[in-house]
Biopython code that builds the backbone (N, CA, C, O; Angstrom):
import numpy as np
from Bio.PDB.StructureBuilder import StructureBuilder

atoms = [
    (1, "MET", "N", (1.117, -7.269, 10.730)),
    (1, "MET", "CA", (1.565, -7.516, 9.376)),
    (1, "MET", "C", (2.947, -8.155, 9.398)),
    (1, "MET", "O", (3.755, -7.922, 10.297)),
    (2, "SER", "N", (3.184, -8.957, 8.391)),
    (2, "SER", "CA", (4.485, -9.611, 8.292)),
    (2, "SER", "C", (5.509, -8.675, 7.638)),
    (2, "SER", "O", (5.156, -7.647, 7.060)),
    (3, "ASP", "N", (6.757, -9.053, 7.744)),
    (3, "ASP", "CA", (7.817, -8.265, 7.101)),
    (3, "ASP", "C", (7.613, -8.199, 5.593)),
    (3, "ASP", "O", (7.847, -7.163, 4.971)),
    (4, "GLN", "N", (7.174, -9.313, 5.009)),
    (4, "GLN", "CA", (6.959, -9.340, 3.563)),
    (4, "GLN", "C", (5.823, -8.401, 3.159)),
    (4, "GLN", "O", (5.888, -7.765, 2.108)),
    (5, "THR", "N", (4.794, -8.314, 3.984)),
    (5, "THR", "CA", (3.693, -7.386, 3.712)),
    (5, "THR", "C", (4.205, -5.954, 3.763)),
    (5, "THR", "O", (3.904, -5.150, 2.881)),
    (6, "ASP", "N", (4.971, -5.639, 4.785)),
    (6, "ASP", "CA", (5.562, -4.296, 4.889)),
    (6, "ASP", "C", (6.457, -3.999, 3.686)),
    (6, "ASP", "O", (6.409, -2.907, 3.121)),
    (7, "ASN", "N", (7.270, -4.978, 3.304)),
    (7, "ASN", "CA", (8.162, -4.789, 2.158)),
    (7, "ASN", "C", (7.375, -4.506, 0.881)),
    (7, "ASN", "O", (7.770, -3.658, 0.082)),
    (8, "LEU", "N", (6.267, -5.210, 0.688)),
    (8, "LEU", "CA", (5.446, -4.995, -0.504)),
    (8, "LEU", "C", (4.775, -3.624, -0.459)),
    (8, "LEU", "O", (4.668, -2.957, -1.488)),
    (9, "LEU", "N", (4.327, -3.200, 0.710)),
    (9, "LEU", "CA", (3.741, -1.857, 0.833)),
    (9, "LEU", "C", (4.762, -0.790, 0.441)),
    (9, "LEU", "O", (4.448, 0.130, -0.315)),
    (10, "TYR", "N", (5.976, -0.916, 0.955)),
    (10, "TYR", "CA", (7.024, 0.051, 0.609)),
    (10, "TYR", "C", (7.379, -0.014, -0.876)),
    (10, "TYR", "O", (7.675, 1.010, -1.493)),
    (11, "ARG", "N", (7.347, -1.210, -1.443)),
    (11, "ARG", "CA", (7.619, -1.367, -2.878)),
    (11, "ARG", "C", (6.589, -0.602, -3.705)),
    (11, "ARG", "O", (6.941, 0.069, -4.675)),
    (12, "LEU", "N", (5.305, -0.705, -3.318)),
    (12, "LEU", "CA", (4.256, 0.007, -4.044)),
    (12, "LEU", "C", (4.431, 1.517, -3.918)),
    (12, "LEU", "O", (4.253, 2.247, -4.893)),
    (13, "VAL", "N", (4.778, 1.984, -2.727)),
    (13, "VAL", "CA", (5.024, 3.419, -2.534)),
    (13, "VAL", "C", (6.138, 3.865, -3.472)),
    (13, "VAL", "O", (6.041, 4.919, -4.102)),
    (14, "TYR", "N", (7.188, 3.070, -3.564)),
    (14, "TYR", "CA", (8.325, 3.403, -4.425)),
    (14, "TYR", "C", (7.936, 3.403, -5.903)),
    (14, "TYR", "O", (8.398, 4.252, -6.667)),
    (15, "GLU", "N", (7.091, 2.458, -6.308)),
    (15, "GLU", "CA", (6.767, 2.290, -7.726)),
    (15, "GLU", "C", (5.689, 3.241, -8.239)),
    (15, "GLU", "O", (5.560, 3.410, -9.451)),
    (16, "ILE", "N", (4.922, 3.860, -7.366)),
    (16, "ILE", "CA", (3.850, 4.759, -7.805)),
    (16, "ILE", "C", (4.358, 6.196, -7.740)),
    (16, "ILE", "O", (4.633, 6.711, -6.656)),
    (17, "PRO", "N", (4.484, 6.839, -8.892)),
    (17, "PRO", "CA", (4.966, 8.223, -8.910)),
    (17, "PRO", "C", (4.065, 9.147, -8.082)),
    (17, "PRO", "O", (2.842, 9.126, -8.218)),
    (18, "GLY", "N", (4.686, 9.947, -7.233)),
    (18, "GLY", "CA", (3.951, 10.888, -6.398)),
    (18, "GLY", "C", (3.553, 10.340, -5.045)),
    (18, "GLY", "O", (3.224, 11.109, -4.141)),
    (19, "CYS", "N", (3.577, 9.040, -4.887)),
    (19, "CYS", "CA", (3.216, 8.417, -3.607)),
    (19, "CYS", "C", (4.439, 8.458, -2.696)),
    (19, "CYS", "O", (5.518, 7.993, -3.065)),
    (20, "GLU", "N", (4.257, 9.020, -1.503)),
    (20, "GLU", "CA", (5.380, 9.176, -0.587)),
    (20, "GLU", "C", (5.208, 8.435, 0.732)),
    (20, "GLU", "O", (6.184, 8.223, 1.451)),
    (21, "GLN", "N", (3.977, 8.037, 1.061)),
    (21, "GLN", "CA", (3.719, 7.370, 2.331)),
    (21, "GLN", "C", (2.784, 6.187, 2.108)),
    (21, "GLN", "O", (2.006, 6.167, 1.154)),
    (22, "ILE", "N", (2.869, 5.217, 2.987)),
    (22, "ILE", "CA", (2.014, 4.039, 2.875)),
    (22, "ILE", "C", (0.540, 4.418, 2.959)),
    (22, "ILE", "O", (-0.281, 3.852, 2.237)),
    (23, "CYS", "N", (0.191, 5.356, 3.820)),
    (23, "CYS", "CA", (-1.227, 5.721, 3.957)),
    (23, "CYS", "C", (-1.784, 6.304, 2.664)),
    (23, "CYS", "O", (-2.988, 6.231, 2.419)),
    (24, "GLU", "N", (-0.927, 6.875, 1.847)),
    (24, "GLU", "CA", (-1.384, 7.432, 0.574)),
    (24, "GLU", "C", (-1.829, 6.345, -0.396)),
    (24, "GLU", "O", (-2.595, 6.619, -1.321)),
    (25, "LEU", "N", (-1.360, 5.119, -0.197)),
    (25, "LEU", "CA", (-1.767, 4.036, -1.089)),
    (25, "LEU", "C", (-3.281, 3.884, -1.111)),
    (25, "LEU", "O", (-3.866, 3.682, -2.175)),
    (26, "ARG", "N", (-3.921, 3.979, 0.046)),
    (26, "ARG", "CA", (-5.378, 3.825, 0.043)),
    (26, "ARG", "C", (-6.120, 5.149, 0.002)),
    (26, "ARG", "O", (-7.283, 5.190, -0.399)),
    (27, "LEU", "N", (-5.475, 6.228, 0.406)),
    (27, "LEU", "CA", (-6.146, 7.531, 0.380)),
    (27, "LEU", "C", (-6.148, 8.150, -1.009)),
    (27, "LEU", "O", (-7.159, 8.706, -1.438)),
    (28, "LEU", "N", (-5.036, 8.059, -1.709)),
    (28, "LEU", "CA", (-4.885, 8.769, -2.977)),
    (28, "LEU", "C", (-4.611, 7.866, -4.180)),
    (28, "LEU", "O", (-4.923, 8.231, -5.313)),
    (29, "TYR", "N", (-4.035, 6.701, -3.940)),
    (29, "TYR", "CA", (-3.574, 5.868, -5.049)),
    (29, "TYR", "C", (-4.119, 4.442, -4.991)),
    (29, "TYR", "O", (-3.476, 3.523, -5.498)),
    (30, "ALA", "N", (-5.276, 4.240, -4.390)),
    (30, "ALA", "CA", (-5.820, 2.887, -4.224)),
    (30, "ALA", "C", (-6.004, 2.177, -5.564)),
    (30, "ALA", "O", (-5.590, 1.029, -5.727)),
    (31, "LYS", "N", (-6.618, 2.856, -6.505)),
    (31, "LYS", "CA", (-6.881, 2.232, -7.807)),
    (31, "LYS", "C", (-5.575, 1.849, -8.505)),
    (31, "LYS", "O", (-5.450, 0.750, -9.043)),
    (32, "LYS", "N", (-4.619, 2.754, -8.490)),
    (32, "LYS", "CA", (-3.326, 2.501, -9.135)),
    (32, "LYS", "C", (-2.574, 1.369, -8.422)),
    (32, "LYS", "O", (-1.952, 0.530, -9.075)),
    (33, "ALA", "N", (-2.631, 1.345, -7.092)),
    (33, "ALA", "CA", (-1.943, 0.298, -6.329)),
    (33, "ALA", "C", (-2.551, -1.074, -6.616)),
    (33, "ALA", "O", (-1.824, -2.052, -6.788)),
    (34, "LEU", "N", (-3.875, -1.147, -6.669)),
    (34, "LEU", "CA", (-4.532, -2.420, -6.959)),
    (34, "LEU", "C", (-4.239, -2.874, -8.390)),
    (34, "LEU", "O", (-4.081, -4.069, -8.639)),
    (35, "GLN", "N", (-4.167, -1.940, -9.318)),
    (35, "GLN", "CA", (-3.812, -2.284, -10.701)),
    (35, "GLN", "C", (-2.394, -2.839, -10.767)),
    (35, "GLN", "O", (-2.132, -3.802, -11.488)),
    (36, "LEU", "N", (-1.491, -2.238, -10.022)),
    (36, "LEU", "CA", (-0.110, -2.709, -9.994)),
    (36, "LEU", "C", (-0.029, -4.110, -9.400)),
    (36, "LEU", "O", (0.696, -4.964, -9.910)),
    (37, "LEU", "N", (-0.780, -4.346, -8.311)),
    (37, "LEU", "CA", (-0.802, -5.678, -7.700)),
    (37, "LEU", "C", (-1.287, -6.718, -8.704)),
    (37, "LEU", "O", (-0.739, -7.817, -8.786)),
    (38, "LYS", "N", (-2.306, -6.366, -9.456)),
    (38, "LYS", "CA", (-2.856, -7.300, -10.439)),
    (38, "LYS", "C", (-1.879, -7.523, -11.596)),
    (38, "LYS", "O", (-1.643, -8.657, -12.011)),
    (39, "ARG", "N", (-1.318, -6.435, -12.105)),
    (39, "ARG", "CA", (-0.427, -6.513, -13.260)),
    (39, "ARG", "C", (0.873, -7.264, -12.948)),
    (39, "ARG", "O", (1.381, -8.015, -13.781)),
    (40, "LYS", "N", (1.400, -7.051, -11.744)),
    (40, "LYS", "CA", (2.686, -7.662, -11.382)),
    (40, "LYS", "C", (2.509, -8.791, -10.368)),
    (40, "LYS", "O", (3.414, -9.073, -9.582)),
    (41, "ASN", "N", (1.348, -9.430, -10.387)),
    (41, "ASN", "CA", (1.018, -10.458, -9.407)),
    (41, "ASN", "C", (2.056, -11.574, -9.359)),
    (41, "ASN", "O", (2.505, -11.953, -8.277)),
    (42, "ASP", "N", (2.441, -12.099, -10.513)),
    (42, "ASP", "CA", (3.408, -13.205, -10.535)),
    (42, "ASP", "C", (4.747, -12.794, -9.934)),
    (42, "ASP", "O", (5.343, -13.538, -9.155)),
    (43, "ARG", "N", (5.206, -11.621, -10.296)),
    (43, "ARG", "CA", (6.493, -11.125, -9.784)),
    (43, "ARG", "C", (6.426, -10.899, -8.273)),
    (43, "ARG", "O", (7.308, -11.331, -7.532)),
    (44, "TYR", "N", (5.374, -10.220, -7.829)),
    (44, "TYR", "CA", (5.227, -9.948, -6.400)),
    (44, "TYR", "C", (5.031, -11.235, -5.601)),
    (44, "TYR", "O", (5.505, -11.347, -4.470)),
    (45, "CYS", "N", (4.334, -12.201, -6.190)),
    (45, "CYS", "CA", (4.113, -13.471, -5.502)),
    (45, "CYS", "C", (5.445, -14.180, -5.269)),
    (45, "CYS", "O", (5.671, -14.759, -4.206)),
    (46, "THR", "N", (6.316, -14.130, -6.262)),
    (46, "THR", "CA", (7.637, -14.740, -6.130)),
    (46, "THR", "C", (8.467, -14.019, -5.064)),
    (46, "THR", "O", (9.138, -14.662, -4.257)),
    (47, "LEU", "N", (8.419, -12.698, -5.065)),
    (47, "LEU", "CA", (9.240, -11.910, -4.141)),
    (47, "LEU", "C", (8.689, -11.864, -2.717)),
    (47, "LEU", "O", (9.450, -11.953, -1.754)),
    (48, "TYR", "N", (7.367, -11.727, -2.581)),
    (48, "TYR", "CA", (6.777, -11.441, -1.270)),
    (48, "TYR", "C", (5.808, -12.507, -0.764)),
    (48, "TYR", "O", (5.526, -12.557, 0.434)),
    (49, "GLY", "N", (5.294, -13.357, -1.645)),
    (49, "GLY", "CA", (4.364, -14.407, -1.257)),
    (49, "GLY", "C", (2.910, -13.991, -1.415)),
    (49, "GLY", "O", (2.573, -12.808, -1.367)),
    (50, "ALA", "N", (2.061, -14.987, -1.603)),
    (50, "ALA", "CA", (0.631, -14.746, -1.825)),
    (50, "ALA", "C", (-0.030, -14.095, -0.615)),
    (50, "ALA", "O", (-0.915, -13.253, -0.771)),
    (51, "ASP", "N", (0.390, -14.477, 0.588)),
    (51, "ASP", "CA", (-0.205, -13.886, 1.799)),
    (51, "ASP", "C", (0.037, -12.384, 1.862)),
    (51, "ASP", "O", (-0.855, -11.624, 2.239)),
    (52, "ALA", "N", (1.230, -11.958, 1.497)),
    (52, "ALA", "CA", (1.545, -10.524, 1.512)),
    (52, "ALA", "C", (0.674, -9.776, 0.508)),
    (52, "ALA", "O", (0.192, -8.682, 0.798)),
    (53, "ILE", "N", (0.473, -10.357, -0.664)),
    (53, "ILE", "CA", (-0.369, -9.719, -1.677)),
    (53, "ILE", "C", (-1.796, -9.582, -1.168)),
    (53, "ILE", "O", (-2.415, -8.532, -1.337)),
    (54, "GLN", "N", (-2.322, -10.628, -0.550)),
    (54, "GLN", "CA", (-3.684, -10.581, 0.000)),
    (54, "GLN", "C", (-3.787, -9.548, 1.116)),
    (54, "GLN", "O", (-4.758, -8.794, 1.176)),
    (55, "ASP", "N", (-2.800, -9.509, 1.994)),
    (55, "ASP", "CA", (-2.810, -8.543, 3.097)),
    (55, "ASP", "C", (-2.765, -7.102, 2.588)),
    (55, "ASP", "O", (-3.481, -6.237, 3.091)),
    (56, "VAL", "N", (-1.930, -6.856, 1.598)),
    (56, "VAL", "CA", (-1.804, -5.507, 1.038)),
    (56, "VAL", "C", (-3.091, -5.102, 0.327)),
    (56, "VAL", "O", (-3.556, -3.973, 0.482)),
    (57, "ALA", "N", (-3.666, -6.010, -0.446)),
    (57, "ALA", "CA", (-4.924, -5.708, -1.136)),
    (57, "ALA", "C", (-6.023, -5.395, -0.124)),
    (57, "ALA", "O", (-6.809, -4.470, -0.331)),
    (58, "ALA", "N", (-6.084, -6.154, 0.961)),
    (58, "ALA", "CA", (-7.088, -5.901, 2.001)),
    (58, "ALA", "C", (-6.847, -4.546, 2.665)),
    (58, "ALA", "O", (-7.797, -3.812, 2.937)),
    (59, "TYR", "N", (-5.593, -4.214, 2.925)),
    (59, "TYR", "CA", (-5.258, -2.918, 3.526)),
    (59, "TYR", "C", (-5.702, -1.769, 2.622)),
    (59, "TYR", "O", (-6.294, -0.797, 3.090)),
    (60, "ILE", "N", (-5.416, -1.886, 1.341)),
    (60, "ILE", "CA", (-5.746, -0.816, 0.396)),
    (60, "ILE", "C", (-7.254, -0.650, 0.266)),
    (60, "ILE", "O", (-7.748, 0.469, 0.123)),
    (61, "LYS", "N", (-7.986, -1.758, 0.314)),
    (61, "LYS", "CA", (-9.440, -1.714, 0.124)),
    (61, "LYS", "C", (-10.197, -1.236, 1.358)),
    (61, "LYS", "O", (-11.317, -0.742, 1.232)),
    (62, "GLU", "N", (-9.610, -1.372, 2.553)),
    (62, "GLU", "CA", (-10.351, -0.970, 3.755)),
    (62, "GLU", "C", (-10.418, 0.547, 3.845)),
    (62, "GLU", "O", (-9.468, 1.240, 3.479)),
    (63, "PRO", "N", (-11.553, 1.067, 4.339)),
    (63, "PRO", "CA", (-11.693, 2.526, 4.417)),
    (63, "PRO", "C", (-10.689, 3.118, 5.411)),
    (63, "PRO", "O", (-10.466, 2.549, 6.479)),
    (64, "PRO", "N", (-10.095, 4.240, 5.065)),
    (64, "PRO", "CA", (-9.114, 4.857, 5.965)),
    (64, "PRO", "C", (-9.785, 5.455, 7.195)),
    (64, "PRO", "O", (-10.921, 5.926, 7.131)),
    (65, "ASP", "N", (-9.075, 5.431, 8.303)),
    (65, "ASP", "CA", (-9.549, 6.107, 9.509)),
    (65, "ASP", "C", (-9.490, 7.605, 9.266)),
    (65, "ASP", "O", (-8.579, 8.093, 8.598)),
    (66, "SER", "N", (-10.446, 8.329, 9.801)),
    (66, "SER", "CA", (-10.492, 9.773, 9.547)),
    (66, "SER", "C", (-9.247, 10.483, 10.074)),
    (66, "SER", "O", (-8.769, 11.424, 9.441)),
    (67, "HIS", "N", (-8.712, 10.052, 11.221)),
    (67, "HIS", "CA", (-7.523, 10.723, 11.753)),
    (67, "HIS", "C", (-6.307, 10.464, 10.870)),
    (67, "HIS", "O", (-5.414, 11.307, 10.782)),
    (68, "LEU", "N", (-6.264, 9.299, 10.214)),
    (68, "LEU", "CA", (-5.160, 9.031, 9.298)),
    (68, "LEU", "C", (-5.255, 9.908, 8.066)),
    (68, "LEU", "O", (-4.241, 10.389, 7.559)),
    (69, "ALA", "N", (-6.460, 10.115, 7.586)),
    (69, "ALA", "CA", (-6.652, 10.956, 6.402)),
    (69, "ALA", "C", (-6.183, 12.378, 6.684)),
    (69, "ALA", "O", (-5.531, 12.997, 5.843)),
    (70, "VAL", "N", (-6.509, 12.891, 7.851)),
    (70, "VAL", "CA", (-6.099, 14.248, 8.218)),
    (70, "VAL", "C", (-4.583, 14.309, 8.356)),
    (70, "VAL", "O", (-3.957, 15.247, 7.862)),
    (71, "SER", "N", (-3.985, 13.323, 9.020)),
    (71, "SER", "CA", (-2.532, 13.294, 9.185)),
    (71, "SER", "C", (-1.831, 13.238, 7.840)),
    (71, "SER", "O", (-0.842, 13.933, 7.612)),
    (72, "CYS", "N", (-2.349, 12.412, 6.962)),
    (72, "CYS", "CA", (-1.731, 12.242, 5.652)),
    (72, "CYS", "C", (-1.838, 13.526, 4.832)),
    (72, "CYS", "O", (-0.892, 13.901, 4.139)),
    (73, "GLU", "N", (-2.969, 14.190, 4.905)),
    (73, "GLU", "CA", (-3.145, 15.444, 4.179)),
    (73, "GLU", "C", (-2.189, 16.519, 4.683)),
    (73, "GLU", "O", (-1.756, 17.379, 3.917)),
    (74, "LYS", "N", (-1.861, 16.469, 5.965)),
    (74, "LYS", "CA", (-0.942, 17.448, 6.548)),
    (74, "LYS", "C", (0.514, 17.062, 6.318)),
    (74, "LYS", "O", (1.422, 17.805, 6.688)),
    (75, "GLY", "N", (0.736, 15.898, 5.706)),
    (75, "GLY", "CA", (2.101, 15.454, 5.443)),
    (75, "GLY", "C", (2.750, 14.766, 6.623)),
    (75, "GLY", "O", (3.958, 14.531, 6.616)),
    (76, "GLU", "N", (1.963, 14.438, 7.640)),
    (76, "GLU", "CA", (2.502, 13.751, 8.803)),
    (76, "GLU", "C", (2.593, 12.260, 8.510)),
    (76, "GLU", "O", (1.923, 11.753, 7.611)),
    (77, "SER", "N", (3.410, 11.576, 9.260)),
    (77, "SER", "CA", (3.536, 10.140, 9.093)),
    (77, "SER", "C", (2.253, 9.450, 9.514)),
    (77, "SER", "O", (1.674, 9.776, 10.550)),
    (78, "CYS", "N", (1.814, 8.510, 8.718)),
    (78, "CYS", "CA", (0.574, 7.795, 8.997)),
    (78, "CYS", "C", (0.830, 6.506, 9.758)),
    (78, "CYS", "O", (-0.104, 5.914, 10.299)),
    (79, "ARG", "N", (2.069, 6.065, 9.808)),
    (79, "ARG", "CA", (2.391, 4.809, 10.487)),
    (79, "ARG", "C", (3.073, 5.111, 11.800)),
    (79, "ARG", "O", (3.836, 6.070, 11.919)),
    (80, "LYS", "N", (2.791, 4.294, 12.765)),
    (80, "LYS", "CA", (3.401, 4.481, 14.085)),
    (80, "LYS", "C", (4.483, 3.469, 14.303)),
    (80, "LYS", "O", (5.118, 3.462, 15.358)),
]
sb = StructureBuilder()
sb.init_structure("model")
sb.init_model(0)
sb.init_chain("A")
sb.init_seg("    ")
for serial, (resi, resn, name, xyz) in enumerate(atoms, 1):
    if name == "N":
        sb.init_residue(resn, " ", resi, " ")
    sb.init_atom(name, np.array(xyz, "f"), 0.0, 1.0, " ", f" {name:<3s}", serial, name[0])
structure = sb.get_structure()
């Protein structure tokens, strides 16, 4: 992932109340994250670029790995 993709992922975590980790975007807040991407598309495109938006949307839509789901539920970091 590019730096801009990472920056957009962190931005979504910050903007979604209750979301504390990137892995939670697809485990618990996928619908809300995708709605935010759609609603703020123009703003995010200016700040992060179209590629970052596509990468983030693809990340959110892909099914989570089972070990990540368990780690996230336990409050462990999902990113290495």
